[in-house]
Kinemage of the C-alpha trace (Angstrom):
@kinemage 1
@onewidth
@group {chain A} dominant
@subgroup {mainchain}
@vectorlist {calphas} color= white
{ca met a 1} P 165.568 67.487 1.809
{ca asp a 2} L 161.898 67.290 1.292
{ca glu a 3} L 161.306 67.864 4.989
{ca lys a 4} L 163.467 70.984 4.916
{ca leu a 5} L 161.631 72.254 1.862
{ca ile a 6} L 158.341 71.515 3.473
{ca ala a 7} L 159.442 73.253 6.641
{ca leu a 8} L 160.626 76.269 4.625
{ca leu a 9} L 157.404 76.439 2.680
{ca thr a 10} L 155.448 76.082 5.887
{ca gly a 11} L 157.454 78.961 7.447
{ca ile a 12} L 156.896 81.120 4.390
{ca ile a 13} L 153.182 80.371 4.397
{ca val a 14} L 152.977 81.159 8.133
{ca leu a 15} L 154.850 84.427 7.575
{ca ile a 16} L 152.543 85.379 4.747
{ca ile a 17} L 149.541 84.528 6.862
{ca met a 18} L 150.920 86.632 9.731
{ca ile a 19} L 151.608 89.560 7.389
{ca val a 20} L 148.061 89.323 6.037
{ca ile a 21} L 146.694 89.158 9.570
{ca phe a 22} L 148.847 92.112 10.693
{ca tyr a 23} L 147.693 94.130 7.673
{ca ile a 24} L 144.079 93.342 8.416
{ca ile a 25} L 144.537 94.304 12.080
{ca asn a 26} L 146.249 97.609 11.108
{ca lys a 27} L 143.463 98.326 8.643
{ca leu a 28} L 140.880 97.733 11.347
{ca asn a 29} L 142.785 99.943 13.859
{ca leu a 30} L 143.164 102.684 11.249
{ca asn a 31} L 139.437 102.705 10.601
{ca arg a 32} L 138.727 102.726 14.328
{ca ala a 33} L 141.191 105.627 14.873
{ca lys a 34} L 139.657 107.462 11.945
{ca asn a 35} L 136.218 107.048 13.427
{ca glu a 36} L 137.431 108.185 16.837
{ca ser a 37} L 139.159 111.260 15.348
{ca gln a 38} L 136.010 112.154 13.468
{ca lys a 39} L 134.080 111.804 16.702
{ca ile a 40} L 136.627 113.968 18.540
{ca val a 41} L 136.404 116.623 15.824
{ca glu a 42} L 132.637 116.540 15.982
{ca asp a 43} L 132.738 116.829 19.784
{ca ala a 44} L 135.220 119.734 19.494
{ca asn a 45} L 133.002 121.507 16.997
{ca thr a 46} L 130.026 120.992 19.291
{ca gln a 47} L 131.957 122.373 22.294
{ca ala a 48} L 133.282 125.279 20.221
{ca glu a 49} L 129.769 126.170 19.134
{ca ser a 50} L 128.632 125.928 22.777
{ca ile a 51} L 131.532 128.141 23.952
{ca ile a 52} L 130.817 130.636 21.195
{ca arg a 53} L 127.146 130.754 22.141
{ca gln a 54} L 128.102 131.128 25.862
{ca ala a 55} L 130.642 133.865 25.072
{ca thr a 56} L 128.127 135.675 22.902
{ca leu a 57} L 125.564 135.484 25.698
{ca glu a 58} L 128.076 136.711 28.304
{ca ala a 59} L 129.196 139.520 25.982
{ca lys a 60} L 125.612 140.626 25.551
{ca thr a 61} L 125.090 140.431 29.321
{ca leu a 62} L 128.252 142.464 30.034
{ca ser a 63} L 127.262 144.963 27.373
{ca tyr a 64} L 123.843 145.342 28.976
{ca glu a 65} L 125.347 145.699 32.459
{ca ser a 66} L 127.896 148.235 31.183
{ca lys a 67} L 125.079 150.180 29.609
{ca leu a 68} L 123.147 150.142 32.909
{ca asn a 69} L 126.257 151.222 34.875
{ca ala a 70} L 126.944 153.985 32.381
{ca glu a 71} L 123.382 155.209 32.711
{ca lys a 72} L 123.655 155.127 36.540
{ca glu a 73} L 126.962 157.049 36.426
{ca tyr a 74} L 125.445 159.529 34.039
{ca gln a 75} L 122.487 160.056 36.360
{ca ala a 76} L 124.842 160.406 39.368
{ca gln a 77} L 126.921 162.954 37.458
{ca gln a 78} L 123.761 164.786 36.530
{ca lys a 79} L 122.797 164.950 40.224
{ca val a 80} L 126.267 166.240 41.126
{ca tyr a 81} L 126.071 168.868 38.420
{ca gln a 82} L 122.614 169.874 39.588
{ca glu a 83} L 123.877 170.206 43.191
{ca ile a 84} L 126.794 172.335 41.968
{ca glu a 85} L 124.402 174.507 39.983
{ca lys a 86} L 122.203 174.914 43.077
{ca lys a 87} L 125.229 175.857 45.231
{ca leu a 88} L 126.405 178.337 42.609
{ca ser a 89} L 122.923 179.778 42.450
{ca arg a 90} L 122.783 180.127 46.246
{ca arg a 91} L 126.258 181.645 46.202
{ca glu a 92} L 125.150 184.142 43.587
{ca asp a 93} L 122.076 185.021 45.656
{ca asn a 94} L 124.293 185.533 48.740
{ca leu a 95} L 126.623 187.764 46.759
{ca asn a 96} L 123.706 189.799 45.482
{ca phe a 97} L 122.379 190.070 49.036
{ca arg a 98} L 125.785 191.220 50.262
{ca asp a 99} L 125.983 193.776 47.470
{ca val a 100} L 122.626 195.196 48.524
{ca asn a 101} L 123.759 195.278 52.169
{ca leu a 102} L 127.014 196.992 51.226
{ca val a 103} L 125.153 199.635 49.251
{ca glu a 104} L 122.836 200.231 52.213
{ca lys a 105} L 125.789 200.418 54.595
{ca glu a 106} L 127.553 202.883 52.303
{ca lys a 107} L 124.444 205.035 52.304
{ca ala a 108} L 124.231 204.827 56.098
{ca ile a 109} L 127.916 205.741 56.418
{ca gln a 110} L 127.404 208.688 54.090
{ca ile a 111} L 124.449 209.852 56.207
{ca lys a 112} L 126.526 209.535 59.390
{ca gln a 113} L 129.356 211.418 57.744
{ca asn a 114} L 126.987 214.226 56.832
{ca glu a 115} L 125.710 214.243 60.414
{ca leu a 116} L 129.280 214.438 61.719
{ca glu a 117} L 130.013 217.343 59.393
{ca ser a 118} L 126.875 219.098 60.638
{ca lys a 119} L 127.925 218.499 64.247
{ca lys a 120} L 131.358 219.833 63.415
{ca leu a 121} L 129.816 223.015 62.058
{ca val a 122} L 127.752 223.333 65.259
{ca leu a 123} L 130.892 222.801 67.357
{ca asp a 124} L 132.760 225.403 65.315
{ca lys a 125} L 129.898 227.818 65.887
{ca lys a 126} L 129.897 227.084 69.615
{ca glu a 127} L 133.639 227.553 69.711
{ca ser a 128} L 133.228 230.951 68.059
{ca glu a 129} L 130.572 231.901 70.597
{ca leu a 130} L 132.833 230.756 73.417
{ca asp a 131} L 135.621 232.928 72.063
{ca gln a 132} L 133.277 235.930 72.126
{ca his a 133} L 132.183 235.127 75.685
{ca leu a 134} L 135.789 234.760 76.706
{ca asp a 135} L 136.633 238.193 75.343
{ca ile a 136} L 133.728 239.708 77.315
{ca gln a 137} L 134.749 237.865 80.492
{ca ile a 138} L 138.338 239.016 80.115
{ca gln a 139} L 137.257 242.651 79.845
{ca glu a 140} L 134.894 242.303 82.803
{ca leu a 141} L 137.519 240.570 84.943
{ca glu a 142} L 140.086 243.226 84.131
{ca arg a 143} L 137.612 245.937 85.135
{ca val a 144} L 136.209 244.336 88.306
{ca thr a 145} L 139.189 242.462 89.771
{ca asn a 146} L 142.043 244.527 88.388
{ca leu a 147} L 143.760 241.251 87.474
{ca thr a 148} L 146.590 241.083 85.010
{ca val a 149} L 145.855 239.714 81.600
{ca asp a 150} L 147.974 236.614 82.241
{ca asp a 151} L 146.170 235.855 85.509
{ca ala a 152} L 142.789 236.368 83.898
{ca lys a 153} L 143.770 234.165 80.974
{ca ala a 154} L 144.960 231.426 83.309
{ca glu a 155} L 141.669 231.447 85.203
{ca leu a 156} L 139.580 231.494 82.044
{ca phe a 157} L 141.627 228.726 80.500
{ca asp a 158} L 140.922 226.555 83.524
{ca ile a 159} L 137.196 227.149 83.136
{ca val a 160} L 137.216 226.532 79.389
{ca glu a 161} L 139.458 223.488 79.714
{ca lys a 162} L 137.126 221.820 82.189
{ca arg a 163} L 134.086 222.637 80.109
{ca met a 164} L 135.658 221.482 76.839
{ca glu a 165} L 137.044 218.364 78.511
{ca his a 166} L 133.543 217.362 79.590
{ca glu a 167} L 132.122 218.056 76.139
{ca thr a 168} L 134.969 216.257 74.382
{ca leu a 169} L 134.719 213.218 76.623
{ca ala a 170} L 130.959 213.085 76.118
{ca tyr a 171} L 131.358 213.393 72.348
{ca ile a 172} L 134.107 210.728 72.228
{ca lys a 173} L 132.027 208.403 74.363
{ca asp a 174} L 128.981 208.800 72.114
{ca gln a 175} L 131.013 208.183 68.960
{ca glu a 176} L 132.797 205.191 70.448
{ca glu a 177} L 129.511 203.627 71.490
{ca leu a 178} L 128.086 204.234 68.030
{ca ala a 179} L 131.130 202.756 66.304
{ca his a 180} L 131.230 199.796 68.693
{ca glu a 181} L 127.576 199.000 68.084
{ca lys a 182} L 128.174 198.711 64.358
{ca ser a 183} L 131.591 197.111 64.343
{ca glu a 184} L 130.923 194.610 67.102
{ca val a 185} L 127.875 193.158 65.339
{ca leu a 186} L 129.817 192.455 62.145
{ca ala a 187} L 132.997 191.386 63.942
{ca lys a 188} L 131.181 189.067 66.340
{ca asn a 189} L 129.302 187.415 63.485
{ca ile a 190} L 132.491 186.761 61.522
{ca ile a 191} L 134.552 185.662 64.526
{ca ser a 192} L 131.823 183.451 65.968
{ca leu a 193} L 131.338 181.828 62.576
{ca ala a 194} L 135.085 181.229 62.265
{ca ile a 195} L 135.289 179.726 65.750
{ca ser a 196} L 132.239 177.513 65.199
{ca arg a 197} L 133.660 176.212 61.925
{ca tyr a 198} L 137.033 175.422 63.475
{ca ser a 199} L 137.604 173.366 66.608
{ca gln a 200} L 140.945 172.431 68.100
{ca asp a 201} L 141.854 170.298 71.076
{ca val a 202} L 143.321 172.006 74.130
{ca val a 203} L 147.094 171.816 73.971
{ca thr a 204} L 149.358 170.749 76.797
{ca gln a 205} L 153.094 170.799 77.338
{ca asn a 206} L 155.460 168.842 79.519
{ca thr a 207} L 157.433 171.309 81.564
{ca ala a 208} L 160.591 169.175 81.426
{ca ser a 209} L 162.124 166.519 79.200
{ca val a 210} L 162.426 163.444 81.390
{ca val a 211} L 163.990 160.109 80.454
{ca glu a 212} L 163.073 157.024 82.467
{ca ile a 213} L 165.785 154.450 83.212
{ca pro a 214} L 165.256 150.834 84.276
{ca asn a 215} L 167.376 150.967 87.458
{ca glu a 216} L 169.820 153.053 89.461
{ca glu a 217} L 172.800 151.167 88.041
{ca met a 218} L 172.065 152.758 84.669
{ca lys a 219} L 172.774 156.202 86.165
{ca gly a 220} L 176.315 155.102 86.948
{ca arg a 221} L 176.778 153.749 83.417
{ca ile a 222} L 175.487 157.012 81.928
{ca ile a 223} L 177.910 159.024 84.098
{ca gly a 224} L 180.782 156.671 83.224
{ca arg a 225} L 184.205 156.390 84.740
{ca glu a 226} L 185.207 159.791 86.150
{ca gly a 227} L 182.227 161.267 84.305
{ca arg a 228} L 183.571 160.707 80.782
{ca asn a 229} L 180.260 159.400 79.363
{ca ile a 230} L 178.141 162.294 80.640
{ca arg a 231} L 180.744 164.801 79.417
{ca ala a 232} L 180.787 163.185 75.975
{ca phe a 233} L 176.963 163.203 75.859
{ca glu a 234} L 176.667 166.872 76.897
{ca gln a 235} L 179.364 167.870 74.416
{ca ala a 236} L 177.684 165.969 71.529
{ca thr a 237} L 174.167 167.284 72.225
{ca gly a 238} L 174.748 170.702 73.813
{ca val a 239} L 172.401 170.025 76.740
{ca asp a 240} L 172.746 169.546 80.472
{ca leu a 241} L 171.915 166.223 82.109
{ca ile a 242} L 170.492 166.564 85.612
{ca ile a 243} L 171.092 163.377 87.588
{ca asp a 244} L 169.838 163.745 91.161
{ca asp a 245} L 168.262 161.580 93.849
{ca thr a 246} L 165.012 161.148 91.939
{ca pro a 247} L 164.695 157.386 91.422
{ca glu a 248} L 164.926 155.978 87.875
{ca val a 249} L 164.677 159.394 86.213
{ca ile a 250} L 167.146 161.658 84.372
{ca thr a 251} L 166.194 165.218 83.374
{ca val a 252} L 167.402 166.792 80.101
{ca ser a 253} L 167.784 170.582 80.346
{ca ser a 254} L 168.333 173.012 77.446
{ca phe a 255} L 166.873 176.294 76.218
{ca asp a 256} L 166.871 174.901 72.663
{ca pro a 257} L 163.890 172.526 72.185
{ca ile a 258} L 165.508 170.828 69.167
{ca arg a 259} L 168.661 170.016 71.114
{ca arg a 260} L 166.566 168.843 74.030
{ca glu a 261} L 164.552 166.514 71.788
{ca ile a 262} L 167.716 165.126 70.156
{ca ala a 263} L 169.255 164.537 73.579
{ca lys a 264} L 166.115 162.849 74.901
{ca leu a 265} L 165.790 160.472 71.936
{ca ser a 266} L 169.534 159.705 71.974
{ca leu a 267} L 169.524 158.946 75.682
{ca glu a 268} L 166.502 156.675 75.299
{ca lys a 269} L 168.280 154.745 72.521
{ca leu a 270} L 171.467 154.429 74.573
{ca val a 271} L 169.559 153.184 77.628
{ca gln a 272} L 167.694 150.665 75.497
{ca asp a 273} L 170.889 149.520 73.765
{ca gly a 274} L 172.944 149.361 76.966
{ca arg a 275} L 176.247 150.128 75.218
{ca ile a 276} L 177.210 153.489 76.659
{ca gln a 277} L 180.667 154.805 75.816
{ca pro a 278} L 181.900 158.011 74.062
{ca gly a 279} L 182.201 156.497 70.570
{ca arg a 280} L 178.737 154.932 70.724
{ca ile a 281} L 177.265 158.153 72.131
{ca glu a 282} L 178.542 160.203 69.189
{ca glu a 283} L 177.260 157.607 66.700
{ca val a 284} L 173.758 157.525 68.216
{ca val a 285} L 173.517 161.338 68.459
{ca asn a 286} L 174.473 161.760 64.781
{ca lys a 287} L 171.876 159.192 63.697
{ca val a 288} L 169.151 160.802 65.832
{ca gln a 289} L 169.999 164.240 64.400
{ca lys a 290} L 169.527 162.941 60.847
{ca asp a 291} L 166.306 161.119 61.740
{ca leu a 292} L 164.891 164.165 63.550
{ca his a 293} L 165.699 166.446 60.608
{ca thr a 294} L 163.750 164.061 58.358
{ca val a 295} L 160.819 164.122 60.813
{ca ile a 296} L 160.933 167.945 60.957
{ca val a 297} L 160.839 168.310 57.170
{ca lys a 298} L 158.058 165.702 56.913
{ca thr a 299} L 156.053 167.589 59.571
{ca gly a 300} L 156.379 170.839 57.614
{ca gln a 301} L 155.374 169.156 54.358
{ca asp a 302} L 152.366 167.439 55.948
{ca thr a 303} L 151.214 170.737 57.467
{ca leu a 304} L 151.415 172.520 54.105
{ca phe a 305} L 149.592 169.629 52.399
{ca asp a 306} L 146.782 169.632 54.985
{ca leu a 307} L 146.266 173.386 54.537
{ca gly a 308} L 146.525 173.265 50.750
{ca ile a 309} L 149.528 175.627 50.620
{ca ser a 310} L 152.066 175.132 47.811
{ca lys a 311} L 155.257 176.652 46.422
{ca val a 312} L 157.063 177.191 49.731
{ca asn a 313} L 160.816 177.621 50.071
{ca lys a 314} L 162.561 174.467 51.400
{ca glu a 315} L 164.152 176.400 54.258
{ca met a 316} L 160.769 177.686 55.394
{ca val a 317} L 159.343 174.147 55.248
{ca ala a 318} L 162.058 172.902 57.613
{ca ile a 319} L 161.655 175.849 59.986
{ca leu a 320} L 157.879 175.343 59.975
{ca gly a 321} L 158.438 171.756 61.108
{ca arg a 322} L 160.688 172.998 63.940
{ca leu a 323} L 157.702 174.822 65.423
{ca lys a 324} L 156.417 171.402 66.533
{ca tyr a 325} L 159.002 171.546 69.340
{ca arg a 326} L 158.433 175.214 70.263
{ca tyr a 327} L 155.977 176.269 73.010
{ca ser a 328} L 154.692 179.644 74.206
{ca tyr a 329} L 152.830 179.793 77.531
{ca gly a 330} L 152.315 176.039 77.122
{ca gln a 331} L 150.755 176.401 73.644
{ca asn a 332} L 152.440 174.484 70.840
{ca ala a 333} L 153.672 176.962 68.225
{ca leu a 334} L 152.860 174.719 65.241
{ca gln a 335} L 149.324 173.966 66.426
{ca his a 336} L 148.846 177.680 67.174
{ca ser a 337} L 150.008 178.601 63.644
{ca ile a 338} L 147.646 176.008 62.121
{ca glu a 339} L 144.777 177.415 64.207
{ca val a 340} L 145.550 180.957 63.067
{ca ala a 341} L 145.719 179.786 59.430
{ca his a 342} L 142.311 178.091 59.640
{ca leu a 343} L 140.649 181.015 61.440
{ca ala a 344} L 142.147 183.649 59.126
{ca gly a 345} L 141.115 181.616 56.076
{ca ile a 346} L 137.545 181.209 57.325
{ca met a 347} L 137.174 184.924 58.098
{ca ala a 348} L 138.733 185.844 54.728
{ca ser a 349} L 136.240 183.635 52.894
{ca glu a 350} L 133.357 185.307 54.762
{ca leu a 351} L 134.647 188.722 53.662
{ca gly a 352} L 135.225 187.627 50.069
{ca leu a 353} L 139.027 187.894 50.313
{ca asn a 354} L 141.775 185.559 49.099
{ca gln a 355} L 141.362 182.559 51.423
{ca lys a 356} L 144.602 180.801 50.398
{ca leu a 357} L 146.660 183.947 50.931
{ca ala a 358} L 145.036 184.470 54.344
{ca lys a 359} L 145.865 180.866 55.325
{ca arg a 360} L 149.450 181.346 54.163
{ca ala a 361} L 149.832 184.571 56.157
{ca gly a 362} L 148.272 182.964 59.245
{ca leu a 363} L 150.503 179.880 59.055
{ca phe a 364} L 153.741 181.863 58.694
{ca his a 365} L 152.931 184.703 61.140
{ca asp a 366} L 155.067 183.065 63.887
{ca ile a 367} L 157.650 181.414 61.602
{ca gly a 368} L 160.385 183.397 63.379
{ca lys a 369} L 159.812 181.329 66.530
{ca gly a 370} L 161.592 178.484 64.771
{ca leu a 371} L 164.775 180.588 64.831
{ca asp a 372} L 164.537 182.896 67.855
{ca phe a 373} L 166.336 180.459 70.173
{ca glu a 374} L 169.322 180.336 67.767
{ca met a 375} L 169.619 183.875 66.363
{ca glu a 376} L 169.462 187.375 67.806
{ca gly a 377} L 166.310 189.408 67.348
{ca ser a 378} L 162.612 189.020 68.085
{ca his a 379} L 160.610 186.330 66.328
{ca val a 380} L 158.858 189.085 64.347
{ca glu a 381} L 162.151 190.456 62.970
{ca leu a 382} L 163.480 186.978 62.202
{ca gly a 383} L 160.222 185.973 60.524
{ca val a 384} L 160.162 189.077 58.306
{ca arg a 385} L 163.789 188.527 57.350
{ca leu a 386} L 163.164 184.870 56.462
{ca ala a 387} L 159.991 185.660 54.482
{ca lys a 388} L 161.768 188.328 52.416
{ca lys a 389} L 164.676 185.969 51.790
{ca ser a 390} L 162.254 183.243 50.650
{ca gly a 391} L 160.379 185.596 48.295
{ca glu a 392} L 157.038 185.485 50.117
{ca his a 393} L 154.047 187.622 49.105
{ca pro a 394} L 154.139 191.221 50.481
{ca val a 395} L 150.844 190.602 52.327
{ca val a 396} L 152.420 187.622 54.132
{ca ile a 397} L 155.462 189.719 55.075
{ca asn a 398} L 153.245 192.529 56.401
{ca ala a 399} L 151.123 190.036 58.374
{ca ile a 400} L 154.284 188.699 60.046
{ca ala a 401} L 155.536 192.216 60.810
{ca ser a 402} L 152.229 193.606 62.103
{ca his a 403} L 150.632 190.722 64.036
{ca his a 404} L 151.931 192.158 67.345
{ca gly a 405} L 151.335 195.796 66.384
{ca asp a 406} L 155.028 196.560 65.777
{ca thr a 407} L 154.214 197.688 62.232
{ca ala a 408} L 151.042 199.151 60.766
{ca ala a 409} L 148.850 196.665 58.884
{ca thr a 410} L 148.653 197.476 55.170
{ca ser a 411} L 145.984 194.939 54.201
{ca val a 412} L 142.757 193.515 55.560
{ca ile a 413} L 144.362 190.052 55.672
{ca ser a 414} L 146.989 191.358 58.115
{ca val a 415} L 144.185 192.568 60.388
{ca leu a 416} L 142.485 189.163 60.133
{ca val a 417} L 145.748 187.461 61.115
{ca gln a 418} L 145.950 189.729 64.184
{ca ala a 419} L 142.389 188.795 65.151
{ca ala a 420} L 142.969 185.070 64.559
{ca asp a 421} L 146.195 185.211 66.579
{ca thr a 422} L 144.328 186.808 69.498
{ca ile a 423} L 141.495 184.251 69.293
{ca ser a 424} L 143.882 181.296 69.246
{ca ala a 425} L 145.941 182.640 72.154
{ca ala a 426} L 143.009 183.759 74.304
{ca arg a 427} L 140.671 180.788 73.965
{ca pro a 428} L 140.171 178.805 77.207
{ca gly a 429} L 142.881 176.219 77.795
{ca ala a 430} L 145.138 177.451 75.006
{ca arg a 431} L 147.890 178.760 77.232
{ca phe a 432} L 149.077 178.562 80.795
{ca glu a 433} L 151.798 180.181 82.862
{ca ser a 434} L 153.544 179.411 86.127
{ca phe a 435} L 151.700 180.127 89.375
{ca glu a 436} L 154.296 182.718 90.432
{ca asn a 437} L 154.014 184.631 87.131
{ca tyr a 438} L 150.230 184.437 87.318
{ca ile a 439} L 150.143 185.948 90.850
{ca gln a 440} L 152.652 188.623 89.890
{ca arg a 441} L 150.590 189.597 86.842
{ca leu a 442} L 147.446 189.991 88.948
{ca glu a 443} L 149.316 192.125 91.485
{ca asp a 444} L 150.745 194.339 88.736
{ca leu a 445} L 147.273 194.800 87.247
{ca glu a 446} L 145.798 195.911 90.559
{ca ala a 447} L 148.804 198.140 91.293
{ca ile a 448} L 148.394 200.047 88.011
{ca ala a 449} L 144.779 200.878 88.883
{ca thr a 450} L 145.300 201.750 92.570
{ca thr a 451} L 147.963 204.356 91.738
{ca lys a 452} L 145.380 206.467 89.891
{ca glu a 453} L 143.799 209.397 91.704
{ca gly a 454} L 140.237 208.790 92.858
{ca val a 455} L 140.522 204.983 92.796
{ca glu a 456} L 139.224 203.319 95.947
{ca arg a 457} L 139.847 199.625 95.172
{ca ala a 458} L 140.827 197.411 92.224
{ca phe a 459} L 140.261 193.692 91.635
{ca ala a 460} L 141.809 191.464 88.963
{ca ile a 461} L 139.213 188.783 88.150
{ca ser a 462} L 138.512 186.114 85.513
{ca ala a 463} L 142.076 184.769 85.755
{ca gly a 464} L 143.509 188.207 85.051
{ca arg a 465} L 141.457 188.835 81.924
{ca glu a 466} L 139.357 191.562 83.547
{ca leu a 467} L 140.252 194.423 85.884
{ca arg a 468} L 137.431 196.029 87.877
{ca val a 469} L 138.169 199.423 89.364
{ca met a 470} L 136.001 201.001 92.076
{ca val a 471} L 136.259 204.819 92.250
{ca val a 472} L 135.219 207.414 94.838
{ca pro a 473} L 131.998 209.019 93.490
{ca ser a 474} L 132.789 212.408 94.993
{ca gln a 475} L 136.145 212.601 93.173
{ca ile a 476} L 135.325 210.984 89.797
{ca asp a 477} L 132.242 211.859 87.752
{ca asp a 478} L 130.623 209.776 84.995
{ca leu a 479} L 132.651 211.255 82.151
{ca gln a 480} L 135.928 210.947 84.016
{ca thr a 481} L 135.317 207.217 84.458
{ca thr a 482} L 135.684 206.802 80.684
{ca lys a 483} L 138.911 208.789 80.710
{ca leu a 484} L 140.242 206.763 83.661
{ca ala a 485} L 139.464 203.449 81.924
{ca arg a 486} L 141.340 204.615 78.825
{ca glu a 487} L 144.372 205.718 80.874
{ca ile a 488} L 144.536 202.368 82.710
{ca lys a 489} L 144.186 200.480 79.426
{ca glu a 490} L 147.041 202.422 77.825
{ca gln a 491} L 149.315 201.930 80.849
{ca ile a 492} L 148.633 198.169 80.864
{ca glu a 493} L 149.507 197.940 77.155
{ca glu a 494} L 152.766 199.869 77.682
{ca glu a 495} L 154.038 198.224 80.862
{ca met a 496} L 152.779 194.621 80.912
{ca thr a 497} L 153.184 191.434 78.884
{ca tyr a 498} L 150.173 189.126 78.866
{ca pro a 499} L 148.399 186.602 76.610
{ca gly a 500} L 145.102 187.575 74.988
{ca gln a 501} L 143.183 190.667 76.120
{ca ile a 502} L 142.389 192.375 79.413
{ca lys a 503} L 139.032 194.095 79.933
{ca val a 504} L 139.126 197.241 82.100
{ca thr a 505} L 135.858 198.116 83.869
{ca val a 506} L 135.596 201.308 85.954
{ca ile a 507} L 132.613 201.338 88.365
{ca arg a 508} L 131.236 204.504 89.979
{ca glu a 509} L 128.509 203.823 92.512
{ca leu a 510} L 126.961 206.406 94.851
{ca arg a 511} L 125.332 205.117 98.029
{ca ala a 512} L 123.485 207.220 100.599
{ca gln a 513} L 123.103 205.858 104.126
{ca glu a 514} L 121.418 207.147 107.255
{ca leu a 515} L 121.059 205.541 110.657
{ca ala a 516} L 117.617 205.728 112.295
{ca lys a 517} L 117.834 205.868 116.109
């Protein structure tokens, strides 16, 4: 019993000792943890103060840099504003200079007008004197020759007609030379400036839409059994497929460039895919039609964006894009319209006119060519009709109607569009025609001149842009050469179709020869 009690007391004492030891250990750990936490807090405070100081320093640095950048931007803006002010000042000086020139030109025109009125009075006086001389000659002829009044009048009229014809031709020639000297200087300056400020690559056109195929077996697959595939393709696209002996080539033929392009792209997809049968053909053609329409609209929108033209009817945008596939004498209709827009805009800005309106009129002057292979009527009539339907500006409508001289121009912008159209069509490399048409045009030019009385020889030179006419000196005098050149020019304009302009030069040369023996 005593041993058990002693063992119990010993266990209790050991437990108490362990509890005391555990308490002491916990107390020591608690103090150590407390010290460590205080150290951590102190370290955190130190780091926080360091971060705050670093952030403050960075904030000050960023603030200083922002201030420097702001000052630099301000100085750059000041330079830009100063440049704008200088440009405006130069512009104002140019306008003042033009105003002075216009006033001087108006004075010069008024002086010339007064001179013309004076010359008219002199001509009226001479005409009165001629009438008096005619009366005297009639009386004298009746007395001396015993001619009838009608015969005498006929003879006198011949004399007066020849005399007045010479005087009129001389007067017209002088006035034309005077007008040309003034107008050509101004026109050449404006046109040369427009051409120098706008450059465009020479355009080319493939004369046929050709699709390459990998082998001759593909031709048989395109034709199909008993020709069902080629019939289905031609029916879906509205074109003709020409499959001949030419190796690995199929030609797509159609008067409609849009159909031809759809057919070409569809055939290329079918050849690449290899599955050629009526159902697949119809599926591919429908997909290509949708894709091409998207491309056409995108082309029209990009063109308007590049030229800075806005608020255009959706139908006109699509038709403008169709001009990408339209060619005239090898010149792409869309590129030609863009050229005309740029040139007309440049010339309008030089004359102080509405540049955006001139660009718009120049771009849409051939818009009818996007429809003329589908609808009846000339491209001018179709373009005017479309512009009116789309609510275009009256100046744009008149520019479309008058750019080929079918209608009188009612604004200066319409005249500028005519000039820009001629420049774009006549520049070297802009257009080409077949060799047969080219030879025929040269022959027609020479034939028009050689049919005139007094013409010895005629030569079409400079690729048909100039016609030189040699006359017999004994039959044509100097004044009649001017009349002959005008008659040939008018006949060429009435009877021939040609790109650009044709210069008519009549040459009268008298040579005297003797043979010394």
